N, C-alpha and C positions, 0 to 999 in steps of 0.2 A: 362319442359313445352315447347310445340311446339311453334314456332314463327308463329303468325297469318299471313296469306297471305294478301297482300294489296287488299282491296276491289276493287280498280280501275282495278286490273289485272284480275278480275273474267270474265269469258266468259260463256255464257248460252248454256248448252247442250239442244238439242231439241228432244222431244219424241212425234211424231205425234200421234194424237188420232187414235186408230185402227178401230174405228167404229163411225165416226162423224155423227152428226144428218143428216138425209136425207134432200136434198135440198127442197123438197116439204113441209116437216114438218117445216123446218126452215123458209121458206117463209110465212107460215101461222102465225108463231109467230111474224115475223118482220112486218107484216101488222097490228098487234094489240098487241104491246109489253107490254102495261101497264107499271109498274115500279117495278123493283126489284124482279120479280118472276120467270124469266127464265134466264138461264145462258149459256154462249158460251161454245165451245168444250174444251177449254184449260184453264190452270191457270199457274201462275209463282210462283216458290218456291225458297227461299234462306234460308239457315240455319245459325244460329249463335251459337258459343260455346265460352265460356270464354277463353279457351286455343287456339282455332283455328281461332277465329274471324269469319268473314262472309265467308261462303263456300257453295259449292254444289248448284250453281245457275242453274236452269233448267226451261224449258217450258215443261209442261207435260199435259196429259189428265185431264180435270176437273173431280173430283170425291171425295169420302169421304177420310178423313185423319185419320190415326191412332193416338190415344192420350192415354197416360197412365192415369189411374184413379186418380193418385196422381199428375198429371201435375199441376204446380203452377197456371196456368191461371184459373183452375176450383175452386181453393180455395182462392186465393188472388188477383184475377182479374187484373193481369198485362196484359192489352190488350189495344191497340190503333188502330185507323184506319183513313183513309182519304177517300174523295170522289171527283172525277174529271171526266170529260167527254172527249171523242174523238168525233170530228165533221168531217163531210164531207164538204170540202170547195166548195164554189159555183163555177159553171162553169167548174168543172173537171170531170164530169160524175160519173158513179157508180163504176168505177174500180180504182180510185185513188183520190188524193187530200184529204188526211186525216191529221188532226192536233189536237194537245192538246192545252189547254189554261192555261198558267202560271203554268206548272207542277213543276217548281222549287220553286214556292211559297207553293205548297202542300208539297213538300219535306221538306222545312224549318219548316212548321207548324207541320209536322209529327215528326220531330226531337225535337221540343219544347215539344210536348206531351210525347215523349219517355223520355226526361230528367225529366219531372215532375213525371213520374211513375217509375223512377229508372231502365229504360230499355236502351239497347245499341242504340246509334244513327246509322242511316243508311246513308252512304255517299250520298249526293244529286245526284251525277251522277249515282249511282247504283239504286236509287229510280226511276229516270226518265228512265233509260235504261230498268228496269223491266217492267214498264208500256208500253213502246214502243214495247217491245218484244211481249207482249200479244196482243196488237192492231194489230201488223203485222200478228200474227198467226191466229187471228179471224176477219180479215177485212171483211169477208163476213157476219158478224153479225150486220151490221148497219140496223136499222129499215127503212122501206120504207115510213112511215108516215111523214107528214110535221113536221119539227122541231125535228125529231127523232135524237137520239145520242147513243153512246155506253158508258154506265155508268161504271166507273172503281172503284173498291174497293180494295185499298192496305191495308193490316192490319198486325199487329205484335202481337204475343202472346207468353207467357212463357210456355215452354214445359218440363222443368226439373221436374222429379218426386221426390217430397219431401214434407214433412209437416213441416213448420217452417216459421216464419214471417221474411223473408229476400228476397232480389232480387234474381230472378232465375239466373242460370248460363248458361241456354240454351234457345234459342228462335227460332221461325220460322216466316218468312215473306212470305206472299202470296199476289197475286193479282188475282182477279177474275173480270169477265166482264158480264154485263147484258144489253141487248137492252132496251132502255128507250123511253117512250112516255111522256104523260102528268103526272106530279107528283101528282096533285090533282084530285081525282076521280070525284068530283062534276061537274067539267067543268064550274063552274060559272065564270062570268067575274071578280068577286072580291071575296075574301075569307072572312069568318066570324070568329071572334076570341072570345074565352072564357077566361076571366081573372081568373087565378087559385089562390087558397089559398095556394098552395104548393110553395116551393122555389126550384129553379133549382140548385143554387150554392151560397155559402157564401164566403166572403173574406178569402183568404188563402187556399181555397179548390182547386178543379180541374176544375173549370168552364171554364178556358181557354184551357184546354186539350181536345182533341177529343178522349175520352175514353168511352168504352161501359157503364160503371157505370153511367155516366151522363144521358145517354139515357134510361137506365133501370129505373132510378128514375123518368123519365118523362112519363112513360107509364100510370100510374094511372091518373095523371092529363089530359093527352091527351085523355084517354078513357072517362073521364068525359066531356071533350069538345065535343067529338063525340056523346056521349049519349044525349047531349043537342042540337044536330043539328048543331054544329059548325065545321069548317075545321081545326082549329089549336088552341093550347093553348098559352096564353100569361103569361110570368113570370115577377113578380115584384122583386125588390131587397129583400134580406133576412133579412136586418137589420131594415130599416124603413118601409118597405112594402108599398112604394108609388112610387118609381122610376122604370120606364119601363126598362127592360133589353133585353130580346129577346123572340122569339117563341120557340117551341119545337125543331126546327132545323134551324132557320133562323134569320137573323138580321133585324132590322126595321129602316125605314127612315120616317121622317115627313116633308111634304112640306107645307110651309106657303103661305098665300095669296100674300105676297110680292115676292115670288119666291125663298126665302131662304129655306135651308134644315137643319134639325136637325137630328142627329143620336146619340144614347147612346154611351158614350166613352168606350174604352177598359180599364179595370181595374182589370183583373184577374177573373171576374165572368161571362163574356160572351165570346163566341168563336170569335176569330179574323178572321172573314170571308174574304175569298179571293175575292168573289163577292162584298162584302161590300167595301173593299179597292179599288177595280177597279171602282166601281160606284162613290166613293168620288172623285177620280181623274177625271173621265169623266164629272161629274157634274161641277167641277171647271173649266174644259176646255170649258164648255158651258157658262161660265161667271156667274154661280150660286154660291152663298155663301153657304158653307157647314160648319156647326158648330158641333163639337163633344162635346156634353154637356148633362147633365142629364135633363130628361124630365119626368114629373110626370103624373100619370094616371089622376089626377084631372085637370091638365093643358091641357092635351089632350082632355078630355071631354069638357072643357070650350072653347078651341080654335075651336074644331069641331062644337060646337053649335053656336058660334058667327060668324063663317066663317073666323076666323083668320088662321085656318088650312084648306086646301082644298084637300090634298091628303095624303095617307099613303101607303107605300108599303113594302113588305117583300122581302128578297133576300137570295139566297143560290145557290150552285152548282146545286142541284136537281131541285129546283123550279124556278131558274133564277131570274126573277123579277115578283112579284105577287102583284096586288093591294089588299088593305084591304078595305072592304066596310062597315063592321059593327063590333062593339065591345060590348060585353055583360059581365056583372058581376052579382054577387048575388043581387046587389041593383038597377042596372039600365042598360040601353042600349043606345047607340048612333050611328049615321051614320056618315060616312066620306064623305063629299061632296054629290054627287048624288048617292053614293053607288056603283059606277062603276070605271073603270080605268080613271085616270086623265091624262092631257096632258104631264106633266113633267115625270110621271111614264112611259108612253108609249114611250116618246122620249128617255129616258135613257135606257130603255129595248132594243129598236131598235138599239141604238148605240152600246150597248154591244154585242148583238147577231150578228150584222153585222160584228163586228171585229172577233168574235169567228168563224164565218163561211166564212171568207175571202171575204166578200162583201164590206168591207170598209178598208181604210188604217189602218195599225197597227204601229203607231209611237213609241210605247213603247216596241216592240218586244215581245209581249205577246203570239203570236201564234207560236207554234213549229210544223213545218211540219214533218210528218213521211213518209219517202220515201218507 
């Protein structure tokens, strides 16, 4: 068996796109990017083999990938992914000042997901280097709309061709990029939620892993929410069916009239959001009390009706911080505050975004500049 090369020693070969998108066509996309439908000229690829370790790191033209019909990912769903953004820093013009927000945290969560799905872990440094390589290659793909960013999607999947229930011995890691505007299409000042009868994850399952199967299972309940005119689906716990867990792809925070904040605790059934973790720290720095504890749908309804709760917001890399204005289930519906953004929600969002875009001090070293 060959000795695997140390992942830290990998260097990226570069294969420029032979026919990158014309500047005029790219400019049209960047003026109205939407979310997740257009992709930049390049992608990053790294292969893994049980005998060779991580190898063949390269930046190459974005395009279709060859996959054997018996590839393990197609039959046993060994697949994980991450989501993070690159931002243009304030005051640096259009030709520089690019940064990532907490990419090492994404790397750590990526590896936690890999471990849960019996996949090889990727050295944190290689994860961050791969993301930076793609941003450097496609730095001209930043949207020109206000608040625009370059959304980055690192993912890992099993490529060994075999039929049998065991971990694959071969994998491929890719990173692609998409210019991003507003995550929610409605453009409303606050989103509306539908309480689903479906469960997202159960104790002992893969709820804390960012794997495709979790999101595939959420498609039907999300479609139900959309069909009823709502923006997102809300999941309750799988055991008692009363405790609030998370949305289809975001964590939740509840702001009380006394200024304290509650958010559901991590326990293996919800995703440990990086935006969630950042907001908890920022809120505490603002002097706010944040409690990670269970909060029921019945209590939420009662607190919203009595005024004991004044704001609710969802958060995630894609949506950043988004106010929740209305909650509806099969039996009833209730409003949150006035149905629009609350003061604490707006304050925390502005604090987070200001750090991400270099408009405020970064005391925690979260912002990673890309030269």
